[in-house]
C-alpha positions in Angstrom: 50.7 42.8 57.9 47.3 42.6 59.6 45.5 40.2 61.9 42.3 42.1 62.5 43.7 43.7 65.7 46.8 45.4 64.3 47.6 46.7 60.9 51.2 47.5 59.9 53.3 48.6 56.9 57.0 47.6 56.8 59.6 48.8 54.4 62.4 47.0 52.8 64.8 47.8 55.7 62.5 46.2 58.2 61.2 49.6 59.5 57.6 50.3 60.6 56.1 53.1 58.5 52.6 52.7 59.7 50.9 51.0 62.7 47.3 51.1 63.9 45.2 48.9 66.2 41.5 48.2 66.2 39.3 49.9 68.8 36.5 47.4 69.6 34.7 50.2 71.6 34.2 52.3 68.5 34.5 49.5 65.9 37.2 51.5 64.0 40.9 51.7 63.6 42.9 53.9 66.0 44.9 56.9 65.0 48.3 56.4 63.4 50.9 55.3 66.1 54.1 56.0 64.1 55.4 59.4 63.3 54.9 59.9 59.5 58.3 61.6 59.2 60.3 59.0 61.1 60.0 55.2 60.6 60.1 53.0 63.7 62.2 49.9 64.4 65.2 52.0 63.3 68.5 50.8 64.6 71.0 53.3 65.8 74.8 53.2 66.4 76.5 55.7 68.7 80.0 56.3 69.8 80.3 55.3 73.5 83.5 56.6 75.0 82.9 57.5 78.7 85.4 59.7 80.7 86.5 57.0 83.1 84.6 53.8 83.5 83.9 52.0 80.2 81.7 49.2 81.5 79.7 51.4 83.9 79.2 54.9 82.6 77.1 56.2 79.7 77.8 59.9 79.1 75.2 62.3 77.7 77.4 63.4 74.8 77.0 60.0 73.1 73.6 61.2 72.0 75.3 63.6 69.6 76.8 60.8 67.7 73.6 59.2 66.4 74.1 57.1 63.2 71.2 55.2 61.7 72.0 51.7 60.5 70.8 51.7 56.9 72.8 49.2 54.9 70.7 46.1 54.0 72.4 42.7 53.6 69.0 41.2 52.9 65.9 43.2 52.3 62.5 42.4 54.0 61.0 39.2 52.7 58.3 36.7 53.9 60.1 33.6 55.1 57.2 31.8 56.8 53.4 31.9 56.7 52.0 29.4 59.2 48.4 29.3 57.9 46.4 31.7 59.9 48.5 31.3 63.0 51.7 33.5 62.3 53.4 35.4 59.6 57.2 36.0 59.7 59.2 38.6 57.8 63.0 38.5 57.8 65.8 41.0 56.9 69.4 41.6 57.8 71.5 44.8 58.2 75.2 45.6 58.1 76.1 47.5 61.3 79.8 47.9 60.5 82.5 46.1 58.7 82.7 43.8 61.8 79.1 43.4 62.9 75.6 42.6 61.5 72.2 41.8 62.6 69.4 39.5 61.4 65.8 40.1 62.5 62.6 38.2 62.1 59.3 40.3 62.5 56.3 38.2 63.4 52.7 38.8 63.9 50.4 36.1 65.5 46.7 35.7 65.0 44.8 37.7 67.5 48.0 39.2 69.0 47.9 42.9 70.2 51.6 43.4 69.3 54.1 42.9 66.6 57.2 41.0 67.8 60.9 41.3 66.7 63.2 38.4 67.2 66.8 39.7 66.8 70.2 38.0 66.4 73.3 40.3 66.4 76.8 39.4 65.6 78.6 42.0 67.7 82.2 42.8 67.5 82.5 46.5 68.1 84.9 48.9 70.0 83.2 51.4 72.3 79.9 51.5 70.3 76.3 51.6 71.6 73.4 49.9 69.7 69.8 51.1 70.2 66.5 50.8 68.4 63.9 53.6 68.3 60.2 54.0 67.8 59.0 57.5 67.1 55.3 57.7 68.1 52.5 60.1 67.7 51.7 60.1 71.4 51.7 63.6 73.1 52.3 63.3 76.8 54.7 64.8 79.4 55.7 61.5 81.0 56.7 58.0 80.2 56.1 54.9 82.3 58.6 52.1 83.0 58.1 48.7 84.5 60.2 48.0 87.6 60.0 45.1 89.9 56.5 44.9 91.5 55.4 48.2 89.9 56.2 51.0 87.7 57.7 54.5 87.7 57.2 57.8 85.8 59.9 59.7 84.1 59.7 62.9 81.9 59.2 62.7 78.1 61.1 65.9 77.6 64.4 67.8 78.5 62.8 70.9 79.9 65.2 71.2 82.8 68.8 70.2 83.5 67.7 67.4 85.8 65.3 66.1 83.1 68.2 66.1 80.7 70.3 64.1 83.2 67.8 61.3 83.0 68.6 60.4 79.4 68.8 56.7 80.2 66.3 55.0 82.5 66.3 51.6 83.9 63.3 49.5 83.3 62.3 45.9 83.1 59.7 44.2 80.8 58.0 47.3 79.3 57.9 51.0 78.7 54.8 53.0 77.8 53.9 56.4 76.3 50.2 57.2 76.8 47.9 60.1 76.2 44.1 60.2 76.9 42.6 57.1 75.3 45.7 56.1 73.3 49.3 54.8 73.9 52.2 52.8 72.6 54.1 50.2 74.7 57.5 48.8 74.0 57.9 45.3 75.4 61.1 43.3 75.7 62.4 40.0 77.1 65.9 40.9 78.5 66.9 44.5 78.1 67.0 47.1 80.9 68.0 50.4 79.4 65.3 52.7 78.0 64.7 56.4 77.1 61.8 58.4 76.0 61.9 62.0 74.7 59.5 64.0 72.5 57.4 60.8 72.0 60.3 58.7 70.8 60.7 55.4 72.6 64.3 53.9 72.5 65.5 50.6 73.8 69.3 50.1 74.6 70.5 46.8 73.1 74.3 46.4 73.2 77.4 48.1 74.4 81.1 47.4 73.7 83.3 48.6 76.6 87.0 47.6 76.7 87.7 48.1 80.4 88.2 46.1 82.5 87.3 43.3 80.0 88.4 44.0 76.4 86.2 41.1 75.2 83.1 42.0 77.1 79.8 41.3 75.2 81.6 40.3 72.1 79.9 37.5 70.1 76.4 36.5 69.1 73.4 37.9 71.0 69.8 37.0 70.7 66.8 38.9 72.1 63.3 39.9 71.3 61.1 42.9 71.7 57.6 44.0 70.7 55.6 47.1 69.9 52.0 47.4 71.1 49.8 50.3 70.3 46.7 50.4 72.4 43.5 52.3 73.2 42.8 53.4 76.7 45.5 53.4 79.5 48.2 50.8 79.6 46.2 49.1 82.6 43.0 48.9 80.6 44.9 47.6 77.5 46.5 44.8 79.5 50.1 45.9 78.7 51.3 44.4 81.9 50.0 41.0 81.3 51.1 41.0 77.6 54.6 41.8 78.8 54.5 38.9 81.3 53.3 36.5 78.6 56.0 37.8 76.2 58.7 37.0 78.8 57.1 33.7 80.0 55.4 32.1 76.9 53.1 29.2 77.4 54.6 25.7 76.7 52.5 23.3 74.8 52.2 19.7 76.1 50.0 16.7 75.1 47.3 15.7 77.6 44.0 14.2 77.9 41.4 16.9 78.6 39.2 14.6 80.6 42.2 13.6 82.7 43.0 17.3 83.4 39.5 17.9 84.5 39.5 14.9 86.8 42.8 16.1 88.5 41.3 19.6 88.9 44.0 21.5 86.9 41.9 22.5 83.9 41.5 26.0 85.3 45.0 26.4 86.8 46.2 25.7 90.4 45.3 29.1 91.6 42.8 31.4 89.9 42.7 35.1 90.6 39.5 37.1 90.0 41.3 40.4 89.0 44.2 41.2 86.7 45.1 44.0 89.1 47.0 41.6 91.3 49.8 39.4 89.8 51.1 36.1 91.0 54.8 36.5 91.0 55.9 33.2 92.5 54.4 29.8 93.3 56.8 27.4 95.2 57.1 24.9 98.0 58.1 26.2 101.4 61.9 26.2 102.1 61.2 24.4 105.5 60.2 21.3 103.6 56.7 21.3 105.1 53.5 20.5 103.2 53.1 24.2 102.4 52.9 26.2 99.2 54.2 29.7 99.1 52.4 32.4 97.0 54.0 35.7 96.4 51.7 38.4 94.9 51.7 42.2 94.2 49.3 44.9 93.2 50.3 46.0 89.6 48.1 49.0 88.6 48.9 51.4 91.4 45.7 51.4 93.4 43.9 49.5 96.1 41.7 46.5 95.4 40.3 43.3 96.8 41.4 39.9 95.3 39.7 36.5 95.5 41.9 33.4 94.8 40.2 30.0 94.1 41.9 26.6 94.1 40.9 23.0 93.9 43.9 22.0 96.0 42.9 20.5 99.4 44.2 23.5 101.5 43.7 23.4 105.3 44.4 27.1 105.9 46.2 30.2 104.5 48.5 32.5 106.5 50.3 35.7 105.7 54.1 35.4 105.9 57.1 37.6 105.3 59.8 37.3 102.6 61.6 34.7 104.8 58.3 32.6 104.7 57.8 33.1 108.4 54.2 33.3 109.6 53.2 36.8 110.7 51.0 37.3 113.7 48.0 39.7 113.8 50.0 42.6 115.4 52.7 42.4 112.6 50.6 42.1 109.5 48.5 44.6 107.5 46.7 42.0 105.4 43.7 40.0 106.7 43.0 36.8 104.8 39.5 35.3 104.9 39.7 31.6 104.1 36.6 29.6 103.0 36.7 25.8 102.5 34.0 24.4 100.2 33.2 20.8 99.0 35.3 20.7 95.8 37.4 23.8 96.2 38.5 26.5 98.5 39.0 30.2 98.1 40.5 33.1 100.1 40.1 36.8 99.9 42.2 39.8 101.1 42.6 43.5 100.2 45.8 45.1 99.0 47.0 48.7 98.6 49.0 50.2 95.7 52.1 48.2 94.8 51.8 46.1 97.9 53.6 42.8 98.0 51.9 39.9 99.8 53.4 36.5 100.7 51.1 33.6 101.7 51.6 30.2 103.3 49.0 27.7 102.0 48.9 24.6 104.2 48.1 21.3 102.5 
């Protein structure tokens, strides 16, 4: 599979045996992202029998029961080729006598990642399903997305406290990066990760029997994606790719001239930097003619942001999480508001991971 940005080789069991990305700075393909001795997108089944609390605890000794899922019910085949827009491969695997999974691997035109849409029929007893991606990245730490930022955790078990962090909570993405190269694992609904010795793993499903013996039994659907990149994860736009993966655009029919006339052809609010993310846009809870914006700095550094809108705003104020306006003595953000003929804009500075809420008066 290739689209000019990615080049991948997939075997009959749906596993990635090769993955490279195109580096526009050098006009050449990057180094190999997948370990040549271990294929990626390998599903794993573990025994999961905690000492006390089935639904809450995951013990470290479950790692000793690693069992690759290798029985194919349907080997990899092309099921759809939507012109030059998307190609889809499909395969299915037998997890056990009770459970199986079906997966579609898709690559879109100009996409920087390969996606995996997965459906699992899950009827297990104290088992743990994961998927792993052995990479060629050499680094001492992994980076995990959390709400309004990211954290670093070790990519090794050098100490006893490193070993105790065999499962890490994370949200939309996890990343392993060395100088000028990295691999990110993006997902849309899973929160358990691990990284050790360059292997990224995503926790998918568990089967606890206490307190609910039927917990998580049934059919599950979820998606994840693998994204090799050059440069840092900030430079490669991993954060925005993960946001887009979780909130894909919806297509609607509209007259372009009408959109321009209404002033929404560029979006309601346009930010001049990718370093600041718009988390929420909503009407105020006090039912006033006020729009609430909630933003945060995403890269881990200070910056200045300019936001432009064609909405007829009267003024912009800093507020707290309860949408209460903050006075000068209570706020650490100063907003400069400028009203122009056909639009207005406002500017302010933020520090690393800072969260800012604004009241925009109509």
